[in-house]
C-alpha positions in Angstrom: 0.0 0.0 0.0 1.6 3.4 -1.0 2.4 5.9 1.6 0.5 9.0 2.7 2.4 11.3 0.3 0.6 9.6 -2.6 -2.4 11.4 -4.0 -5.9 10.6 -4.9 -5.1 9.2 -8.4 -2.8 6.6 -6.8 -5.4 5.7 -4.2 -8.0 5.4 -7.0 -5.7 3.1 -9.0 -4.9 1.0 -5.9 -8.6 0.6 -5.1 -9.4 -0.4 -8.6 -6.7 -3.0 -8.6 -7.8 -4.4 -5.2 -11.4 -4.6 -6.4 -10.5 -6.3 -9.7 -11.6 -3.3 -11.8 -10.2 -2.9 -15.3 -11.0 0.8 -15.4 -11.3 3.4 -12.7 -14.9 4.1 -13.8 -15.7 0.5 -12.7 -15.4 1.7 -9.1 -18.7 3.5 -9.7 -20.8 0.5 -10.8 -23.2 -0.9 -8.2 -21.7 -4.5 -8.6 -18.4 -3.2 -7.3 -19.8 -1.5 -4.2 -19.5 -4.5 -1.8 -15.9 -5.2 -2.7 -15.0 -1.5 -2.6 -16.7 -1.0 0.8 -14.7 -3.9 2.3 -11.5 -2.6 0.7 -12.0 0.8 2.2 -12.7 -0.6 5.6 -9.4 -2.5 5.5 -7.3 0.6 4.9 -5.9 1.9 8.2 -6.6 5.5 9.0 -3.7 7.9 8.3 -2.2 6.0 5.4 -3.6 8.3 2.8 -4.0 12.1 3.1 -7.4 13.8 3.5 -6.9 15.3 0.1 -6.4 11.9 -1.5 -9.6 10.6 0.2 -11.5 13.7 -1.0 -10.4 13.2 -4.5 -11.5 9.5 -4.4 -14.8 10.4 -2.8 -15.5 13.1 -5.3 -14.6 10.9 -8.3 -16.7 7.9 -7.1 -19.7 9.8 -5.7 -19.8 12.8 -7.9 -20.3 15.0 -4.9 -18.2 18.2 -5.2 -18.6 19.6 -1.6 -16.5 17.1 0.2 -13.9 18.7 2.5 -10.3 17.3 2.5 -10.4 15.5 5.8 -10.0 11.8 5.8 -12.9 10.9 8.2 -15.3 13.2 6.3 -14.3 11.9 2.9 -14.4 8.3 3.9 -17.8 8.8 5.5 -19.2 10.4 2.3 -17.8 7.5 0.3 -19.2 4.9 2.8 -22.7 6.5 2.7 -22.7 6.4 -1.1 -21.6 2.8 -1.2 -24.3 1.8 1.3 -27.0 3.1 -1.1 -25.7 0.9 -3.9 
């Protein structure tokens, strides 16, 4: 797992690989939600920056008003995944 200095694009790529997605956009499809939710839960807090989590949450959820704090961005992503 890359270190905290990595950005959101690296986190997106890592999540896609972990979930078996051929494309980043596959992270948005409902069938991927269970695997993505489990993968996100397994990631220890503090590994990725708040900005990286915000970028991931914005890309996957389409929400633009997510602030760059890890807990907030992860919560927004988790809420979106639960609706899938």
